[in-house]
C-alpha positions as CSV (number, residue, x, y, z in Angstrom):
1,M,-127.5,52.8,86.4
2,F,-129.7,54.7,84.1
3,A,-130.4,58.4,83.7
4,K,-133.3,60.1,82.0
5,L,-132.0,63.2,80.3
6,A,-134.7,65.7,81.2
7,G,-134.6,68.5,83.8
8,A,-131.6,67.5,85.8
9,I,-128.1,68.8,85.4
10,T,-126.6,65.3,84.7
11,L,-123.0,65.5,83.6
12,L,-121.9,62.2,82.2
13,A,-118.5,60.6,82.0
14,F,-117.6,59.2,78.4
15,H,-114.7,56.8,77.6
16,S,-112.7,56.8,74.3
17,G,-114.9,54.3,72.6
18,C,-117.6,54.4,69.8
19,N,-120.3,55.3,72.5
20,N,-118.5,58.1,74.1
21,A,-117.2,61.7,73.8
22,T,-116.6,64.0,76.8
23,T,-115.9,63.9,80.5
24,D,-117.7,65.0,83.7
25,T,-119.0,63.6,86.9
26,T,-122.1,65.2,88.4
27,Q,-125.3,63.4,88.4
28,V,-128.7,64.7,89.6
29,A,-132.2,63.7,88.9
30,A,-135.2,66.2,89.1
31,P,-138.5,65.4,90.8
32,A,-140.2,65.7,87.5
33,T,-138.3,62.8,86.1
34,P,-139.5,59.7,88.0
35,D,-137.3,56.7,87.8
36,A,-137.8,54.3,84.8
37,T,-139.3,51.7,86.9
38,A,-142.3,53.9,88.1
39,S,-145.5,52.2,88.1
40,G,-147.8,54.9,89.3
41,N,-149.4,57.0,86.6
42,A,-151.8,59.8,86.6
43,A,-155.4,59.1,85.5
44,V,-156.5,60.1,82.2
45,P,-159.4,62.4,81.9
46,E,-162.4,62.4,79.6
47,P,-161.1,63.8,76.4
48,S,-161.9,67.2,74.9
49,R,-161.3,67.9,71.2
50,I,-158.7,70.1,69.5
51,E,-159.4,71.5,66.1
52,P,-158.5,71.2,63.4
53,A,-158.4,67.4,63.7
54,G,-159.6,64.6,61.4
55,G,-157.7,62.4,59.1
56,T,-154.5,60.7,59.5
57,P,-151.7,63.0,60.9
58,S,-149.0,64.0,58.6
59,P,-145.7,64.0,60.4
60,T,-143.6,64.6,57.3
61,T,-145.2,67.6,55.7
62,K,-141.8,69.2,55.5
63,P,-140.2,68.3,52.2
64,S,-137.6,65.5,52.6
65,A,-134.0,66.1,51.6
66,D,-133.4,62.4,50.8
67,S,-133.1,63.2,47.1
68,S,-130.0,65.3,47.7
69,G,-126.5,64.4,48.9
70,P,-125.6,64.4,52.5
71,L,-125.7,67.8,54.3
72,S,-122.9,69.3,56.4
73,A,-123.5,69.8,60.2
74,G,-124.1,73.6,59.6
75,E,-126.7,72.6,56.9
76,I,-128.3,70.2,59.1
77,F,-128.6,72.8,62.0
78,D,-130.0,75.4,59.7
79,R,-132.5,73.0,58.2
80,A,-133.6,71.4,61.5
81,A,-133.2,73.9,64.4
82,S,-136.3,75.9,63.5
83,G,-138.3,72.7,64.2
84,V,-136.8,72.1,67.6
85,V,-138.1,73.5,70.9
86,R,-137.3,73.7,74.5
87,V,-139.9,72.1,76.6
88,E,-140.4,73.7,80.1
89,A,-142.6,71.8,82.6
90,M,-144.3,73.7,85.3
91,T,-146.5,73.6,88.4
92,D,-150.1,75.1,88.3
93,G,-148.5,78.3,89.8
94,G,-146.0,78.5,86.9
95,K,-143.0,77.2,88.8
96,A,-140.5,75.5,86.5
97,I,-140.0,71.9,87.6
98,N,-138.3,70.3,84.6
99,F,-137.0,70.9,81.2
100,G,-136.2,69.0,78.0
101,S,-136.4,69.2,74.3
102,G,-139.0,68.5,71.6
103,F,-139.6,69.0,68.1
104,I,-142.4,69.9,65.7
105,V,-144.2,67.0,63.8
106,D,-147.2,68.8,62.5
107,A,-147.8,72.3,61.4
108,K,-151.1,72.2,63.3
109,G,-149.0,72.7,66.5
110,W,-148.2,69.1,67.3
111,V,-144.9,68.7,69.2
112,A,-143.1,65.4,70.1
113,T,-141.0,64.8,73.3
114,N,-140.4,62.3,76.0
115,W,-143.1,61.3,78.2
116,H,-140.9,61.7,81.3
117,V,-140.3,65.3,80.4
118,I,-143.9,66.1,81.0
119,S,-145.2,63.4,83.1
120,A,-145.4,65.5,86.4
121,A,-146.4,68.9,84.8
122,S,-149.6,70.8,85.3
123,R,-148.6,73.3,82.7
124,A,-145.9,73.5,80.0
125,K,-144.7,75.9,77.5
126,L,-142.4,75.6,74.5
127,H,-139.5,77.9,73.5
128,L,-138.8,78.3,69.8
129,R,-135.3,79.2,68.5
130,G,-136.4,82.7,67.6
131,G,-137.5,83.5,71.2
132,K,-141.3,83.0,70.8
133,E,-143.0,81.1,73.6
134,L,-146.0,78.8,73.0
135,E,-148.5,77.5,75.7
136,V,-149.1,73.8,75.5
137,A,-152.8,73.2,75.4
138,G,-152.6,69.4,76.3
139,I,-151.6,66.0,75.4
140,L,-152.8,64.4,72.2
141,A,-151.3,61.0,72.7
142,H,-148.6,59.5,74.9
143,D,-146.9,56.0,75.1
144,E,-145.2,55.4,78.4
145,G,-143.8,52.1,77.2
146,H,-141.6,53.8,74.6
147,D,-141.4,57.1,76.8
148,L,-143.1,59.3,74.1
149,A,-145.7,62.0,74.2
150,I,-147.2,64.4,71.5
151,V,-148.6,67.7,72.9
152,A,-150.5,70.5,71.1
153,V,-150.0,74.2,71.5
154,K,-152.6,76.9,71.9
155,S,-153.0,79.2,68.9
156,P,-150.1,77.7,66.8
157,P,-148.5,80.4,64.4
158,D,-148.5,79.8,60.7
159,S,-144.8,79.6,60.6
160,L,-144.3,76.3,62.4
161,M,-141.9,74.0,60.4
162,P,-142.4,70.3,61.1
163,M,-139.5,67.9,60.9
164,S,-139.5,64.9,58.7
165,L,-139.3,61.3,60.0
166,A,-136.6,59.3,58.3
167,T,-137.8,56.5,56.1
168,A,-134.4,54.5,55.9
169,E,-133.3,52.3,58.6
170,P,-130.2,53.6,60.7
171,K,-127.0,51.3,60.3
172,Q,-124.2,50.9,62.5
173,G,-121.5,53.5,61.8
174,D,-124.0,56.0,60.1
175,A,-123.3,59.7,60.9
176,V,-125.8,61.2,63.3
177,W,-126.5,64.6,64.9
178,A,-128.4,65.5,68.0
179,I,-130.1,68.8,68.7
180,G,-131.3,69.8,72.0
181,H,-130.7,71.8,75.1
182,P,-128.0,69.7,77.1
183,K,-127.3,71.1,80.5
184,G,-129.3,74.3,79.6
185,F,-127.1,75.1,76.6
186,N,-129.9,76.0,74.3
187,F,-130.1,74.7,70.7
188,T,-126.9,72.7,70.9
189,I,-125.8,70.4,68.0
190,T,-123.6,67.4,68.5
191,E,-122.1,65.0,66.2
192,G,-121.6,61.1,66.3
193,I,-122.3,57.8,64.8
194,V,-125.0,55.0,65.2
195,S,-123.1,52.7,67.6
196,G,-125.8,50.0,67.5
197,V,-129.5,49.3,67.1
198,R,-130.9,47.3,69.7
199,K,-134.1,46.0,71.2
200,S,-134.8,46.3,74.9
201,S,-134.5,42.7,75.3
202,E,-131.1,42.7,73.8
203,L,-129.7,45.3,76.2
204,P,-127.1,44.4,79.0
205,A,-128.7,43.1,82.1
206,E,-128.4,46.3,84.2
207,F,-130.3,48.3,81.7
208,I,-132.8,45.8,80.3
209,S,-135.4,46.6,82.9
210,L,-135.0,50.3,82.7
211,A,-135.7,50.7,78.8
212,G,-139.6,50.6,79.2
213,A,-142.1,47.8,79.3
214,D,-141.8,46.7,75.6
215,P,-139.1,44.1,75.2
216,D,-139.3,44.6,71.3
217,A,-138.9,48.4,71.7
218,T,-136.0,49.5,69.3
219,W,-133.2,51.8,70.7
220,I,-130.6,53.6,68.5
221,Q,-127.4,53.7,70.5
222,T,-125.3,56.7,69.5
223,S,-122.0,58.3,70.4
224,A,-123.5,61.9,69.7
225,P,-123.0,63.6,73.1
226,I,-126.3,64.0,74.8
227,A,-127.1,65.0,78.5
228,S,-129.7,66.4,80.7
229,G,-132.0,68.6,78.8
230,S,-131.5,66.5,75.5
231,S,-134.5,64.3,76.4
232,G,-137.1,64.5,73.6
233,G,-134.7,66.1,71.0
234,P,-134.2,64.5,67.6
235,L,-131.5,62.3,66.6
236,L,-131.0,63.2,62.9
237,D,-129.5,61.4,59.8
238,D,-127.2,63.2,57.3
239,H,-130.3,64.7,55.5
240,G,-131.8,66.2,58.6
241,N,-134.6,63.6,59.0
242,V,-135.5,62.3,62.5
243,L,-134.1,58.7,63.1
244,G,-135.0,58.6,66.9
245,I,-135.8,60.6,70.0
246,N,-132.9,61.0,72.4
247,T,-134.2,59.5,75.7
248,W,-131.7,58.1,78.1
249,V,-128.0,57.5,78.9
250,A,-126.3,54.7,80.9
251,G,-125.1,56.7,83.9
252,G,-121.4,56.9,84.0
253,D,-120.8,55.3,80.9
254,G,-121.7,57.8,78.3
255,L,-123.9,55.4,76.4
256,G,-126.7,57.4,74.7
257,F,-130.0,56.0,73.5
258,A,-132.7,57.3,71.3
259,V,-136.0,55.5,70.9
260,H,-136.5,54.6,67.2
261,A,-138.7,56.9,65.2
262,R,-140.9,54.1,64.2
263,H,-142.6,54.2,67.7
264,L,-143.2,57.9,67.2
265,H,-144.7,57.2,63.7
266,A,-147.1,54.7,65.4
267,L,-148.1,57.1,68.0
268,L,-148.8,59.9,65.4
269,A,-151.0,57.4,63.6
270,S,-153.0,56.8,66.7
271,A,-153.5,60.5,67.5
272,N,-157.1,61.7,66.6
273,G,-157.1,65.2,67.7
274,E,-158.7,64.5,71.2
275,L,-156.9,66.5,73.8
276,A,-156.2,65.4,77.4
277,S,-154.9,67.6,80.3
278,L,-151.3,67.5,81.3
279,P,-150.9,64.8,84.0
280,G,-149.7,66.9,86.8
281,G,-153.0,68.7,87.1
282,L,-154.9,65.4,87.5
283,P,-156.1,63.7,90.6
284,V,-153.6,60.7,91.2
285,A,-155.1,57.4,92.1
286,E,-153.7,55.5,95.0
287,M,-150.1,54.9,94.0
288,E,-147.3,52.9,95.4
289,N,-144.5,55.1,93.9
290,P,-143.9,58.2,96.2
291,F,-141.7,59.8,93.5
292,V,-144.1,60.7,91.0
293,E,-146.4,63.4,92.7
294,F,-144.2,65.8,94.6
295,D,-144.8,68.0,97.5
296,P,-144.9,71.8,96.5
297,R,-142.0,72.6,98.9
298,I,-140.0,70.0,96.9
299,Q,-141.0,71.5,93.6
300,D,-140.1,75.0,94.6
301,M,-136.8,74.1,95.9
302,M,-136.0,72.0,93.0
303,G,-137.0,74.8,90.6
304,E,-134.5,77.0,92.4
305,F,-131.7,74.4,92.1
306,Q,-132.3,73.9,88.5
307,Q,-131.8,77.6,87.9
308,A,-128.8,77.8,90.2
309,A,-127.1,74.8,88.4
310,Q,-127.8,76.1,84.9
311,Q,-126.2,79.4,85.7
312,H,-123.3,77.7,87.5
313,Q,-122.8,75.5,84.3
314,I,-122.7,78.5,82.1
315,S,-120.2,80.4,84.4
316,M,-117.9,77.4,84.3
317,F,-118.2,77.0,80.6
318,Q,-117.3,80.8,80.2
319,A,-114.3,80.5,82.5
320,Q,-113.1,77.5,80.6
321,Q,-113.5,79.2,77.3
322,A,-111.5,82.3,78.6
323,G,-108.8,80.1,79.9
324,D,-109.3,81.4,83.4
325,R,-108.3,78.5,85.5
326,A,-108.4,80.3,88.8
327,S,-112.1,81.2,88.3
328,F,-112.8,77.7,87.0
329,D,-111.3,76.1,90.1
330,K,-113.2,78.6,92.4
331,L,-116.4,77.7,90.6
332,M,-115.8,74.0,91.0
333,K,-115.8,74.5,94.8
334,E,-118.9,76.6,94.8
335,A,-121.2,74.0,92.9
336,P,-124.8,74.5,94.2
337,A,-125.2,70.6,94.7
338,S,-123.7,70.7,98.2
339,K,-125.8,73.9,99.3
340,Y,-129.0,72.3,98.1
341,A,-128.2,68.9,99.4
342,E,-128.0,70.5,102.9
343,R,-131.3,72.3,102.4
344,F,-133.1,69.0,101.3
345,Y,-131.5,67.3,104.3
346,E,-132.8,69.9,106.7
347,L,-136.2,69.6,105.2
348,A,-136.2,65.8,105.7
349,V,-135.2,66.2,109.3
350,A,-138.0,68.6,109.9
351,N,-140.5,66.2,108.5
352,R,-139.4,62.8,109.5
353,N,-141.3,59.7,108.7
354,T,-143.4,61.4,106.1
355,K,-143.6,61.3,102.3
356,L,-142.1,64.9,102.2
357,G,-139.0,63.6,104.3
358,L,-138.6,60.7,101.9
359,Q,-138.7,62.8,98.8
360,A,-136.1,65.2,100.3
361,L,-133.8,62.5,101.3
362,W,-134.2,60.9,97.7
363,L,-133.1,64.3,96.2
364,C,-130.3,64.8,98.8
365,C,-128.7,61.4,97.8
366,Q,-128.5,62.6,94.2
367,L,-126.8,65.9,94.6
368,I,-123.3,65.1,93.9
369,D,-120.6,67.9,93.5
370,P,-118.5,68.0,90.2
371,S,-115.6,66.8,92.2
372,G,-117.4,63.6,93.1
373,D,-117.8,64.8,96.8
374,A,-121.1,63.9,98.5
375,P,-120.9,65.4,101.9
376,H,-124.5,64.8,102.8
377,L,-124.9,61.4,101.3
378,K,-123.8,59.3,104.4
379,Q,-126.3,61.1,106.6
380,A,-128.9,61.1,104.1
381,T,-128.7,57.3,103.7
382,E,-128.5,56.7,107.3
383,R,-131.8,58.8,107.8
384,L,-133.4,56.7,104.9
385,L,-132.4,53.5,106.7
386,E,-133.8,54.7,110.1
387,D,-137.1,56.3,108.8
388,H,-138.0,54.8,105.5
389,A,-136.5,51.2,105.2
390,N,-140.0,49.8,105.3
391,D,-141.8,52.4,103.2
392,R,-143.9,51.1,100.4
393,G,-142.4,52.0,97.1
394,L,-138.9,53.0,98.3
395,H,-137.6,50.5,95.7
396,H,-138.9,52.9,93.0
397,G,-136.3,55.5,94.2
398,L,-133.3,53.2,94.1
399,P,-132.3,53.5,90.5
400,N,-132.0,57.2,90.8
401,I,-130.1,57.1,94.2
402,C,-127.6,54.6,92.8
403,Q,-127.1,56.2,89.4
404,S,-124.1,58.1,90.7
405,G,-122.3,54.8,91.6
406,H,-120.8,56.6,94.7
407,P,-118.9,54.1,96.9
408,E,-120.8,55.3,100.1
409,L,-123.9,53.5,98.6
410,V,-122.4,50.0,98.9
411,G,-122.8,50.0,102.8
412,F,-126.3,51.8,102.4
413,L,-127.5,48.9,100.0
414,R,-126.1,46.2,102.2
415,Q,-128.0,47.6,105.3
416,L,-131.2,48.1,103.3
417,V,-131.1,44.5,102.2
418,A,-130.7,43.4,105.9
419,R,-133.1,45.8,107.4
420,S,-136.1,46.1,105.2
421,E,-139.0,43.8,105.5
422,R,-140.4,44.4,102.0
423,P,-139.2,41.8,99.5
424,T,-139.3,44.1,96.5
425,T,-137.1,46.6,98.3
426,Q,-134.7,43.8,99.4
427,G,-134.5,42.4,95.9
428,V,-134.1,45.6,94.0
429,A,-131.4,46.7,96.7
430,S,-129.5,43.6,96.1
431,F,-129.5,44.0,92.4
432,F,-128.0,47.4,92.6
433,L,-125.5,46.3,95.3
434,A,-124.2,43.7,92.9
435,N,-123.9,46.4,90.2
436,L,-121.9,48.8,92.4
437,L,-119.6,46.0,93.7
438,L,-118.8,45.2,90.1
439,A,-118.4,48.9,89.2
440,H,-115.8,49.5,92.0
441,D,-113.9,46.2,91.5
442,K,-111.3,46.1,88.7
443,Q,-109.6,42.9,89.8
444,G,-112.4,40.5,90.4
445,D,-111.9,40.5,94.2
446,S,-115.8,41.0,94.8
447,N,-116.8,38.3,92.4
448,A,-117.7,35.7,95.1
449,E,-119.7,38.3,97.1
450,V,-121.5,39.4,94.0
451,T,-122.4,35.9,93.0
452,D,-123.8,35.3,96.5
453,V,-125.8,38.4,96.3
454,L,-127.2,37.6,92.9
455,N,-127.9,34.0,93.6
456,R,-129.8,35.0,96.7
457,C,-131.8,37.7,94.7
458,V,-133.0,35.1,92.3
459,R,-133.7,32.6,95.1
460,E,-135.6,34.8,97.4
461,W,-136.8,37.6,95.4
462,G,-136.8,36.5,91.8
463,E,-140.5,37.0,91.2
464,Q,-140.5,40.6,92.5
465,K,-140.5,43.2,89.7
466,L,-137.9,45.8,88.6
467,G,-139.9,47.9,86.1
468,A,-141.7,45.4,83.7
469,H,-139.4,42.5,84.4
470,S,-138.8,40.0,87.1
471,L,-135.8,40.3,88.9
472,K,-134.9,36.8,87.9
473,D,-135.1,37.7,84.2
474,V,-132.9,40.9,85.0
475,V,-130.3,39.1,87.3
476,E,-129.6,35.9,85.3
477,P,-127.7,37.6,82.5
478,L,-125.7,39.7,85.0
479,L,-125.0,36.4,86.9
480,F,-123.6,34.9,83.6
481,R,-121.4,37.9,83.2
482,V,-120.0,37.6,86.7
483,E,-119.4,33.9,86.4
484,H,-118.1,33.9,82.9
485,L,-117.0,37.3,81.6
486,S,-115.4,39.0,84.7
487,V,-111.9,39.6,85.7
488,G,-110.6,36.5,87.5
489,V,-112.8,33.8,86.1
490,Q,-112.5,31.4,83.2
491,A,-113.5,32.9,79.9
492,V,-116.4,31.2,78.3
493,D,-115.3,29.5,75.0
494,I,-116.1,31.0,71.7
495,T,-117.0,28.7,68.9
496,G,-117.4,30.1,65.3
497,T,-116.0,30.6,61.9
498,D,-113.2,33.0,60.8
499,G,-113.5,35.3,57.6
500,A,-112.5,32.3,55.3
501,G,-115.2,30.3,56.8
502,E,-112.9,28.0,58.8
503,P,-113.7,26.8,62.2
504,M,-112.3,28.7,65.1
505,K,-112.4,28.2,68.9
506,L,-111.0,30.3,71.7
507,S,-110.1,27.1,73.5
508,D,-107.7,26.3,70.5
509,F,-105.4,29.2,71.7
510,A,-105.1,27.7,75.4
511,G,-101.4,28.1,76.7
512,K,-101.2,31.6,75.1
513,A,-101.7,35.1,76.2
514,V,-104.6,36.3,74.3
515,M,-105.7,39.8,73.4
516,L,-109.6,39.5,72.4
517,D,-110.7,42.6,70.6
518,F,-114.4,43.2,69.8
519,F,-114.3,45.7,67.0
520,G,-115.9,46.9,63.8
521,D,-114.4,48.7,60.8
522,W,-117.3,51.1,61.1
523,C,-115.9,52.3,64.5
524,P,-113.2,55.1,64.1
525,H,-111.6,54.1,67.5
526,C,-111.4,50.6,66.4
527,V,-109.7,51.5,63.1
528,A,-107.3,53.8,65.1
529,M,-106.1,50.7,66.9
530,Y,-105.0,48.8,63.7
531,P,-101.5,50.0,63.2
532,H,-100.6,49.1,67.0
533,E,-102.3,45.9,66.8
534,R,-100.4,45.1,63.5
535,E,-97.2,45.8,65.6
536,L,-98.3,43.5,68.4
537,V,-98.8,40.7,65.9
538,E,-95.3,41.0,64.4
539,K,-93.7,41.7,67.8
540,Y,-95.0,38.3,69.2
541,A,-95.0,36.3,66.1
542,D,-92.7,33.6,67.8
543,K,-94.1,34.0,71.3
544,P,-97.0,32.5,73.1
545,F,-99.4,35.2,72.2
546,A,-102.6,35.6,70.0
547,L,-104.4,38.7,69.0
548,L,-107.9,37.5,68.1
549,G,-110.9,39.6,66.9
550,V,-114.6,39.4,66.9
551,N,-115.6,41.3,64.0
552,N,-118.9,43.2,64.0
553,D,-118.9,44.0,60.1
554,T,-120.5,42.2,57.3
555,P,-118.6,39.1,55.9
556,D,-117.7,41.0,52.8
557,T,-116.1,43.9,54.9
558,L,-114.1,41.5,57.0
559,R,-112.8,39.8,53.9
560,Q,-111.9,43.1,52.4
561,I,-109.9,44.4,55.5
562,T,-108.2,41.1,55.9
563,A,-107.2,41.0,52.2
564,S,-106.0,44.5,52.3
565,K,-103.8,43.6,55.4
566,K,-105.4,46.3,57.5
567,V,-106.2,43.5,59.9
568,T,-103.5,40.8,60.0
569,W,-104.9,38.6,62.9
570,R,-107.6,36.0,62.9
571,C,-111.1,37.0,63.6
572,W,-114.5,35.4,64.1
573,A,-117.0,36.6,61.6
574,D,-119.8,37.5,64.0
575,G,-121.5,39.9,61.6
576,R,-124.1,42.6,62.6
577,D,-126.4,40.1,64.4
578,G,-124.0,37.2,65.4
579,P,-124.1,35.3,68.7
580,I,-120.8,36.2,70.1
581,V,-121.4,39.9,70.8
582,P,-124.6,39.4,72.8
583,Q,-123.3,36.4,74.6
584,W,-120.4,38.5,75.9
585,Q,-122.7,41.3,76.6
586,I,-120.6,43.9,74.6
587,S,-122.2,47.3,75.0
588,G,-119.7,49.4,73.1
589,F,-116.7,49.2,70.6
590,P,-113.9,48.6,71.0
591,T,-114.0,46.4,74.1
592,V,-110.7,44.4,74.8
593,Y,-110.2,41.3,77.0
594,L,-106.9,40.2,78.0
595,I,-106.8,36.4,78.9
596,D,-103.9,34.6,80.3
597,H,-102.5,31.3,79.3
598,T,-104.7,29.4,81.6
599,G,-107.9,30.9,80.1
600,K,-108.5,33.2,83.0
601,I,-109.8,36.8,82.3
602,R,-107.1,39.2,83.6
603,H,-108.2,42.6,82.3
604,V,-111.4,44.0,80.6
605,I,-110.9,47.3,78.8
606,S,-114.0,49.4,77.4
607,G,-113.0,51.8,74.7
608,R,-109.6,52.3,73.1
609,P,-106.9,51.3,75.5
610,D,-103.8,53.4,76.4
611,P,-101.0,51.7,74.1
612,E,-98.2,51.8,76.8
613,T,-100.6,50.3,79.5
614,L,-101.7,47.7,77.1
615,D,-98.3,46.8,76.0
616,A,-97.1,46.4,79.6
617,E,-100.0,44.1,80.6
618,I,-99.4,42.0,77.4
619,E,-95.7,41.6,78.0
620,K,-96.5,40.3,81.6
621,L,-99.0,38.0,80.3
622,V,-96.6,36.6,77.6
623,Q,-93.7,36.1,80.3
624,E,-96.1,34.2,82.4
625,A,-96.9,31.9,79.5
626,I,-93.2,31.5,78.6
627,A,-92.4,30.7,82.3
628,A,-95.3,28.1,82.4
629,K,-93.9,26.4,79.3
630,G,-90.3,26.5,80.4
631,Q,-89.5,28.5,77.4
632,Q,-86.4,31.0,77.3
């Protein structure tokens, strides 16, 4: 349920909350982007030395703009774009296998990017905004745990302009900008806010295992739209300084994450000028993961697909901009995903029970049309079950296969759990099966099956690994969500204090229909809900209804918005680091729970609700509460 942003044409669906912005549905992963649970790594060679070296690296040689006022988006782009590069990863023969973003951190020709952008490259080159191309000489330093790499270029020109790393900590609600090459649209700037700052250990269960090995790694969650090709690009503050490095998105949810710049600063400090070869050109030690080193035939075909997909996206964008609906609809039916899925499947059939066949099926499963159609997914998963269910390392490919969330995958995962004889594959498959069942069930009908699947996962395969974590550690938070935070179950009680410091419990409102709103005054989508929420409070003042908030602001801000009557309902003062938001596993704001008079969760809404739909559901719950009390 996680997508790295490099290489693949990964179009993500965003909802109308403070983590989201646009809509689309295609999801693809490139062979140069191993899934985040990969354990196989290329060996590191004896170092050579790049000159000039010596001394502590100086990542902030470009003058800081912190002394001036905030910059406009145009000013930020003008200031920063010359320091951003497009990173192209290639085979020994020069075939493009992956692409992403990066930015200059030292005038000596040092460039930062994500490790997964270059992790399978034998060669790489960088494209500057002015059109100049630079060959990568090698790797100065890398940190797989935080998905970071620093590369050096051959013969760096004197004109390189390094970017500054921010010294101030990002705060929730701060404006941010991302510059990169999403979906192949080179040197694109997008705007958003800091939606949250979280450690890996604080992420929801389905993502905690996929954010790297370091539980203390810090991630900046952002609403700035990022997509495939954005990986390694900078997330900037309003002075054009680098707050983080755009790294991954939560597939299908539009949640973007950038690794905190402090981790890059530490990596820069460790770089001493010693140069290692790019990993794709190295002999690979015996590895369990079959999705790290790819057959040349896979690399060639994926390179062709990358080019076709990029051109197709450009054509669709041009048709949309021109208002040419007929051409746009025609292009939607001609997406290259279906054509290349068929080619990968044919390659797999011609090479059954081989690593090449497994890799081809892995890619076939990820090629989903923009319409959501996956004509080859069923036959590809059937072939996986028949030929590869017991392959060592298959579990490494499951996150990428499952990231589309296609309903066809539910049956595949059920059968894989039953047919595989490898405990790790069974355990990882059961984890993703539970996630998919939850994703496709809006009424809680699958809760019993999900609970059984997760309990079995802990009982039989809890010590198996998903990334750096045991399945037990990953599954238990998800099990808590299913048993206490899902549609159809009794809501877990909330105990805390309101903005005035008075005790407040969710159970105090038993017998009433409850709208529980997780919100922050820093979130524009939350603020836009205030007028309608005030109307609801007034409309149901004498009815069995309570609008309750869990506020994510500082206590002072909560007191201010309450005193000014912007907020006219009682709220728990949870603050920026309070216990309620993590207990309820809230990943975006606003999030709304509708709870009936018996305390049962009836609806969970991520993002800003549609007012008419919300009103209808609340009215239904209020009438149920009235009927239960015998009121007229």
